[in-house]
C-alpha positions as CSV (number, residue, x, y, z in Angstrom):
1,M,-35.1,-14.5,6.0
2,K,-33.1,-11.3,6.7
3,Q,-31.4,-9.6,3.8
4,I,-27.7,-8.5,3.8
5,I,-26.7,-6.2,1.0
6,I,-23.0,-5.9,0.5
7,I,-22.1,-2.9,-1.6
8,G,-18.8,-3.4,-3.4
9,G,-17.5,-6.7,-4.8
10,G,-13.9,-6.2,-3.8
11,A,-11.6,-7.8,-1.2
12,A,-13.6,-6.7,1.9
13,G,-17.0,-7.4,0.4
14,F,-16.1,-10.9,-0.8
15,F,-14.3,-12.0,2.3
16,C,-17.3,-10.9,4.4
17,A,-19.7,-12.9,2.2
18,A,-17.4,-15.9,2.3
19,N,-17.5,-16.0,6.1
20,L,-21.3,-15.4,6.6
21,E,-23.7,-18.2,7.6
22,E,-25.9,-18.5,4.6
23,K,-28.6,-20.4,6.5
24,K,-29.4,-17.2,8.4
25,Y,-29.4,-14.7,5.6
26,K,-30.1,-14.0,2.0
27,I,-26.8,-12.3,0.8
28,T,-26.5,-10.1,-2.2
29,I,-23.3,-8.4,-3.5
30,L,-23.7,-5.3,-5.6
31,E,-20.7,-4.4,-7.9
32,Q,-20.8,-1.5,-10.3
33,N,-18.0,-2.9,-12.6
34,S,-18.5,-5.8,-15.0
35,D,-15.9,-7.7,-13.0
36,V,-15.5,-8.4,-9.3
37,L,-12.3,-8.5,-7.3
38,Q,-10.4,-6.2,-9.7
39,K,-7.8,-5.1,-7.2
40,V,-7.1,-8.7,-6.1
41,K,-6.6,-9.5,-9.8
42,I,-3.8,-6.9,-10.4
43,S,-2.2,-7.0,-6.9
44,G,1.5,-7.9,-6.8
45,G,1.8,-7.8,-10.6
46,G,-1.0,-10.3,-11.0
47,R,0.4,-12.7,-8.3
48,C,-1.8,-11.3,-5.5
49,N,0.1,-10.2,-2.4
50,V,-2.4,-11.7,0.0
51,S,-0.9,-10.6,3.3
52,H,2.4,-10.0,5.1
53,A,4.0,-12.5,7.5
54,C,3.9,-10.2,10.6
55,F,2.0,-12.1,13.3
56,D,2.3,-9.6,16.2
57,P,-0.6,-7.1,16.1
58,K,1.6,-4.5,17.8
59,E,4.2,-4.8,15.1
60,L,1.7,-5.1,12.3
61,V,0.0,-1.8,13.0
62,Q,3.3,0.0,12.5
63,F,2.8,-0.4,8.8
64,Y,-0.4,1.7,8.7
65,P,0.1,5.5,8.5
66,R,-3.6,5.9,9.2
67,G,-5.7,3.5,11.3
68,N,-2.8,2.1,13.3
69,K,-4.5,2.7,16.8
70,E,-7.9,1.5,15.6
71,L,-6.6,-1.7,13.9
72,L,-4.8,-3.0,17.0
73,S,-8.0,-4.5,18.5
74,V,-9.0,-5.7,15.0
75,F,-5.7,-7.6,14.5
76,T,-5.9,-9.2,17.9
77,K,-9.0,-11.0,16.7
78,F,-7.9,-11.8,13.1
79,Q,-4.3,-11.3,11.9
80,P,-2.1,-12.6,9.0
81,G,-1.7,-16.1,10.6
82,D,-5.5,-16.4,10.6
83,T,-5.7,-15.4,7.0
84,M,-3.1,-18.1,6.1
85,D,-5.1,-20.6,8.1
86,W,-8.3,-19.6,6.3
87,F,-6.8,-20.3,2.9
88,D,-5.1,-23.4,4.1
89,Q,-8.5,-24.8,5.2
90,R,-9.6,-24.3,1.6
91,K,-6.6,-26.1,0.2
92,V,-4.8,-23.0,-1.1
93,S,-1.1,-23.1,-0.5
94,L,0.5,-19.8,0.4
95,K,4.2,-19.0,0.6
96,I,6.2,-16.4,2.5
97,E,8.8,-14.7,0.4
98,K,12.1,-13.3,1.5
99,D,10.7,-9.9,2.3
100,N,7.8,-11.5,4.3
101,R,5.2,-10.8,1.6
102,V,2.7,-13.6,1.3
103,F,1.6,-15.0,-2.1
104,P,-0.2,-18.1,-3.4
105,E,2.2,-20.9,-4.3
106,S,0.6,-20.7,-7.8
107,N,1.9,-17.1,-8.3
108,S,-1.5,-16.3,-9.7
109,S,-4.2,-14.1,-8.3
110,R,-6.7,-16.3,-10.2
111,T,-6.2,-18.9,-7.4
112,I,-7.4,-16.4,-4.8
113,I,-10.3,-15.2,-6.9
114,N,-11.4,-18.7,-7.7
115,T,-11.4,-19.6,-4.0
116,F,-13.7,-16.6,-3.2
117,L,-16.0,-17.4,-6.1
118,A,-16.2,-21.1,-5.0
119,E,-17.0,-20.0,-1.4
120,I,-19.8,-17.6,-2.3
121,Q,-21.3,-20.1,-4.8
122,K,-21.5,-22.7,-2.0
123,K,-23.4,-20.1,0.1
124,N,-25.7,-19.1,-2.8
125,V,-24.6,-15.5,-2.6
126,D,-26.3,-13.5,-5.4
127,V,-23.6,-11.3,-7.2
128,K,-25.0,-8.5,-9.3
129,T,-22.4,-6.9,-11.6
130,K,-22.8,-3.6,-13.6
131,C,-25.1,-2.6,-10.7
132,S,-24.4,1.0,-9.8
133,V,-25.7,2.2,-6.4
134,K,-27.3,5.7,-6.7
135,E,-28.6,6.3,-3.2
136,I,-29.2,4.6,0.2
137,E,-32.3,5.5,2.1
138,K,-33.2,4.7,5.7
139,A,-36.8,3.4,5.9
140,D,-37.9,2.5,9.5
141,D,-35.6,-0.4,10.5
142,K,-34.5,-1.2,7.0
143,Y,-32.5,0.4,4.2
144,I,-33.6,0.9,0.6
145,V,-30.6,0.6,-1.7
146,K,-31.4,2.3,-5.0
147,T,-29.4,1.1,-8.0
148,S,-29.3,1.1,-11.8
149,L,-30.9,-2.4,-11.6
150,G,-33.8,-1.3,-9.4
151,D,-34.3,-1.1,-5.6
152,F,-33.0,-3.6,-3.0
153,Q,-34.3,-3.8,0.5
154,A,-31.8,-4.6,3.3
155,D,-31.9,-5.4,7.0
156,F,-28.2,-5.0,7.1
157,V,-25.8,-3.1,4.8
158,V,-22.1,-3.8,4.5
159,Y,-20.5,-0.8,2.8
160,S,-17.2,-1.9,1.2
161,T,-17.1,0.3,-1.9
162,G,-13.5,1.3,-2.1
163,S,-12.6,4.9,-2.0
164,S,-14.2,6.4,-5.1
165,P,-15.5,10.0,-4.5
166,K,-19.0,8.9,-5.5
167,S,-19.2,6.3,-2.8
168,L,-17.8,8.8,-0.2
169,K,-20.4,11.3,-1.2
170,M,-23.1,8.7,-0.7
171,I,-22.0,7.9,2.8
172,Q,-21.7,11.6,3.6
173,N,-25.3,12.0,2.6
174,L,-26.1,9.5,5.3
175,G,-24.5,11.7,7.9
176,H,-20.9,10.4,8.0
177,K,-17.9,12.7,8.1
178,V,-15.4,12.1,5.3
179,I,-11.7,13.1,5.5
180,D,-10.6,14.4,2.1
181,L,-8.9,11.9,-0.2
182,V,-5.3,12.3,-1.2
183,P,-3.1,9.7,-3.0
184,S,-0.9,7.5,-0.8
185,L,1.8,5.2,-2.2
186,F,3.3,7.0,-5.1
187,T,6.7,7.5,-6.8
188,F,8.5,10.8,-7.0
189,N,9.1,12.6,-10.3
190,I,12.6,14.0,-10.4
191,K,14.6,15.4,-13.3
192,D,18.3,15.3,-12.4
193,D,21.5,14.5,-14.4
194,L,22.5,11.8,-11.8
195,L,19.4,9.7,-12.7
196,K,19.2,10.3,-16.4
197,D,19.2,7.1,-18.5
198,L,19.7,4.9,-15.4
199,A,16.1,3.5,-15.2
200,G,16.2,0.1,-13.7
201,T,19.2,0.7,-11.5
202,S,18.5,-0.5,-7.9
203,F,20.0,-0.1,-4.5
204,E,19.5,-2.8,-1.9
205,N,19.3,-0.4,1.0
206,A,19.1,3.4,0.7
207,E,18.0,6.1,3.1
208,T,15.6,8.9,2.1
209,S,14.6,11.9,4.1
210,I,12.5,15.0,3.6
211,P,14.3,17.6,5.8
212,T,11.4,20.1,5.9
213,L,9.1,17.4,7.3
214,K,11.8,15.9,9.6
215,T,10.9,12.4,8.3
216,E,13.1,9.6,7.0
217,E,12.7,6.0,5.6
218,S,15.1,3.3,4.4
219,G,14.8,0.3,2.2
220,P,15.4,-0.8,-1.4
221,L,15.4,2.1,-3.9
222,L,14.9,2.1,-7.7
223,I,15.6,4.6,-10.4
224,T,12.7,4.9,-12.9
225,H,12.2,6.8,-16.1
226,W,10.4,9.5,-14.1
227,G,12.6,9.6,-11.0
228,L,12.7,7.4,-7.9
229,S,10.6,4.5,-6.6
230,G,11.0,1.4,-4.4
231,P,10.0,0.8,-0.8
232,A,12.2,3.6,0.6
233,I,10.2,6.1,-1.5
234,L,6.8,4.4,-1.2
235,K,7.0,4.3,2.6
236,I,7.8,8.0,2.9
237,S,5.0,8.8,0.4
238,A,2.5,6.9,2.5
239,W,3.4,8.3,5.9
240,E,3.6,11.9,4.5
241,A,0.7,11.6,2.0
242,I,-1.3,14.5,3.5
243,N,1.7,16.8,4.0
244,L,3.0,16.2,0.4
245,A,-0.4,16.9,-1.0
246,K,-0.4,20.2,0.8
247,V,2.9,21.3,-0.9
248,K,1.5,20.0,-4.3
249,Y,4.3,17.4,-4.6
250,N,7.0,20.0,-4.9
251,F,9.7,19.5,-2.2
252,D,13.3,18.5,-1.6
253,I,14.4,15.0,-0.7
254,E,17.8,13.9,0.4
255,V,19.0,10.4,-0.6
256,N,21.9,8.3,0.8
257,F,22.4,5.6,-1.9
258,T,24.8,3.7,0.3
259,S,22.9,4.0,3.7
260,M,26.4,4.5,5.2
261,E,27.1,7.3,7.7
262,W,29.2,10.0,6.0
263,E,32.2,9.4,8.3
264,D,32.1,5.6,7.6
265,A,31.9,6.2,3.8
266,E,34.8,8.6,4.0
267,E,36.9,6.1,6.0
268,Q,36.1,3.4,3.5
269,F,37.1,5.7,0.6
270,Q,40.4,6.7,2.4
271,N,41.3,3.1,3.1
272,F,40.7,2.2,-0.5
273,K,42.8,5.1,-1.6
274,I,45.7,4.0,0.6
275,S,45.5,0.4,-0.6
276,N,45.0,1.1,-4.3
277,P,46.9,4.4,-5.0
278,K,47.6,3.7,-8.7
279,K,44.1,2.5,-9.6
280,S,42.0,4.8,-11.7
281,I,38.9,6.2,-10.0
282,G,36.7,5.0,-12.8
283,Q,37.8,1.4,-12.4
284,S,37.5,1.4,-8.6
285,K,34.8,-0.6,-6.8
286,I,34.7,1.3,-3.5
287,F,31.0,1.2,-2.7
288,D,28.2,-1.3,-3.3
289,V,26.6,0.4,-6.3
290,T,26.5,-0.6,-10.0
291,N,29.4,0.3,-12.3
292,R,27.1,2.5,-14.4
293,F,25.9,4.4,-11.4
294,W,29.5,4.9,-10.1
295,Q,30.6,6.3,-13.5
296,R,27.6,8.7,-13.4
297,I,28.5,9.8,-9.9
298,L,32.0,10.7,-11.1
299,E,30.6,12.4,-14.2
300,V,28.3,14.7,-12.2
301,S,31.0,15.3,-9.6
302,K,33.2,16.5,-12.6
303,V,36.0,14.0,-11.7
304,D,38.2,12.5,-14.5
305,L,37.5,8.8,-14.7
306,N,41.1,8.0,-15.6
307,K,42.6,9.9,-12.6
308,Q,44.6,7.8,-10.2
309,I,43.0,7.6,-6.8
310,A,46.1,8.9,-5.2
311,N,45.7,12.2,-7.1
312,L,42.2,12.9,-6.0
313,S,41.9,16.2,-4.2
314,G,40.0,16.5,-0.9
315,K,37.4,18.7,-2.7
316,E,36.8,16.0,-5.4
317,M,36.4,13.3,-2.7
318,E,33.9,15.5,-0.8
319,T,31.8,16.1,-3.9
320,I,31.7,12.4,-4.7
321,L,30.6,11.6,-1.1
322,T,28.0,14.3,-1.2
323,N,26.5,12.9,-4.3
324,L,26.5,9.4,-2.9
325,C,25.5,10.0,0.7
326,K,23.7,13.3,0.9
327,K,22.3,14.0,-2.6
328,N,19.6,16.6,-2.7
329,F,16.9,16.2,-5.3
330,K,14.0,18.5,-6.3
331,V,10.8,16.5,-6.5
332,T,8.4,18.1,-9.0
333,G,5.4,15.7,-8.9
334,K,4.3,12.2,-8.4
335,S,3.3,9.1,-10.4
336,T,0.9,6.4,-9.4
337,F,2.6,3.2,-8.2
338,K,1.8,0.5,-10.7
339,D,-2.0,0.0,-10.8
340,E,-2.2,-0.3,-7.0
341,F,-3.8,3.0,-6.4
342,V,-4.1,3.6,-2.7
343,T,-5.6,6.7,-1.0
344,A,-5.4,8.3,2.4
345,G,-8.7,9.7,3.5
346,G,-12.2,8.3,3.7
347,V,-14.8,7.8,6.5
348,D,-13.7,9.3,9.8
349,L,-12.6,6.5,12.1
350,K,-14.1,8.2,15.2
351,E,-17.5,7.3,13.7
352,I,-16.7,3.5,13.6
353,N,-17.0,0.9,16.3
354,F,-13.9,-1.3,15.8
355,K,-15.3,-4.1,17.9
356,N,-17.5,-5.1,14.9
357,M,-17.0,-2.4,12.2
358,T,-20.4,-0.9,12.7
359,S,-21.3,2.7,12.0
360,K,-21.8,4.6,15.3
361,L,-24.4,6.8,13.4
362,L,-26.4,4.2,11.4
363,P,-27.9,1.1,12.9
364,N,-27.2,-2.3,11.2
365,F,-24.7,-0.6,8.9
366,Y,-21.1,-1.9,8.6
367,I,-18.2,-0.2,6.9
368,A,-15.0,-1.9,5.8
369,G,-12.1,-1.6,3.3
370,E,-10.6,1.4,1.6
371,V,-13.7,3.6,2.1
372,L,-12.4,4.1,5.6
373,N,-9.6,6.5,6.4
374,I,-7.1,3.6,6.7
375,D,-4.2,2.9,4.5
376,A,-0.9,1.0,4.6
377,V,2.5,0.9,3.0
378,T,3.0,-1.6,0.2
379,G,3.4,-5.3,1.0
380,G,0.0,-7.0,1.5
381,F,-1.1,-4.8,4.4
382,N,-4.0,-3.1,2.7
383,F,-5.5,-6.5,1.9
384,Q,-4.9,-7.7,5.5
385,A,-6.9,-4.8,6.9
386,C,-9.8,-5.8,4.5
387,W,-9.7,-9.4,5.5
388,S,-9.6,-8.6,9.2
389,E,-12.4,-6.0,9.1
390,A,-14.6,-8.2,6.9
391,W,-14.1,-11.2,9.2
392,L,-15.2,-9.1,12.2
393,I,-18.4,-8.1,10.4
394,A,-19.2,-11.7,9.4
395,Q,-18.7,-12.8,13.1
396,D,-21.0,-10.1,14.3
397,L,-23.7,-10.9,11.8
398,N,-23.4,-14.6,12.5
399,S,-23.9,-14.1,16.2
400,K,-27.2,-12.2,15.7
């Protein structure tokens, strides 16, 4: 019986094993940690953001800063609808939330983990934890996988290790080109009086732009203890991961907290001023921001909160609008987004055959998951790439 060795007991490794025909193969998963599926466990704050309800492959690839061209063919064969079907067949109820993220009905990643564990148990997959792979050697038409638990012989290798520098070094030693790793999906560290003591304040839709990179994103925004986070920041961090690493995370960002055009915001302000001349500026609800944030805007704009709106000078109004719609912040570093550490970089995509995820350099050697130079914005997309790639590998092996 031919041997498949899956290196890495994460999302891609387990989904591949769960879809293999066990009658054909002896399947072994090697995981260096004491626990498998660790990223699945912590994803979505422990609820597991399984996928994203975007069922058109052309639309879906727009969420991948790296790998979008290559994944188009992959998603035409297995996309989020197929993922949902797969779980449905195994009696796992999934739900689509308002923002289109997909979670188990149980709101627990344990449900997803238990499903995978049950599947591979049915298939008699041998899972070896605390098994650190040291080296992979090509020996005739087989591979020798050297580990802390001894040597394993493989007819086929599925390399789904995640993006640790050690695992990239190992695949480099086999001849693959590796694109340097840089963080993707991170929050921005900003020290500014406008944000001070306002952690937890959120904005339903804000616009962010980095003028030097001519790039912009919009979406929900959140003030944190360190600076700014939320989808509007995370998206821009993912798309510009490589450029922001080059400038060592020191750059200027412009934020529009209202997502209104300057002219529209000015008109709204003027209309309010005409309708409520006697109202104090501090008590006025002109824009859709929290009261605390509005007070802070006035404070940093050096406007007296008790001043009647009718008495606001043109200069004061302009300063308020600048701080609301065109506020410039100096970013002085980054913080990891929760525990969901995602990297840009990894195995060069030109060396992968995306019909079946095989290496173009190594026979019978498959590569999937975060070890590839593929990454996505937050929302279940990184997992979906893992499921789709792993499914292709399993189909290819099942057809041999």
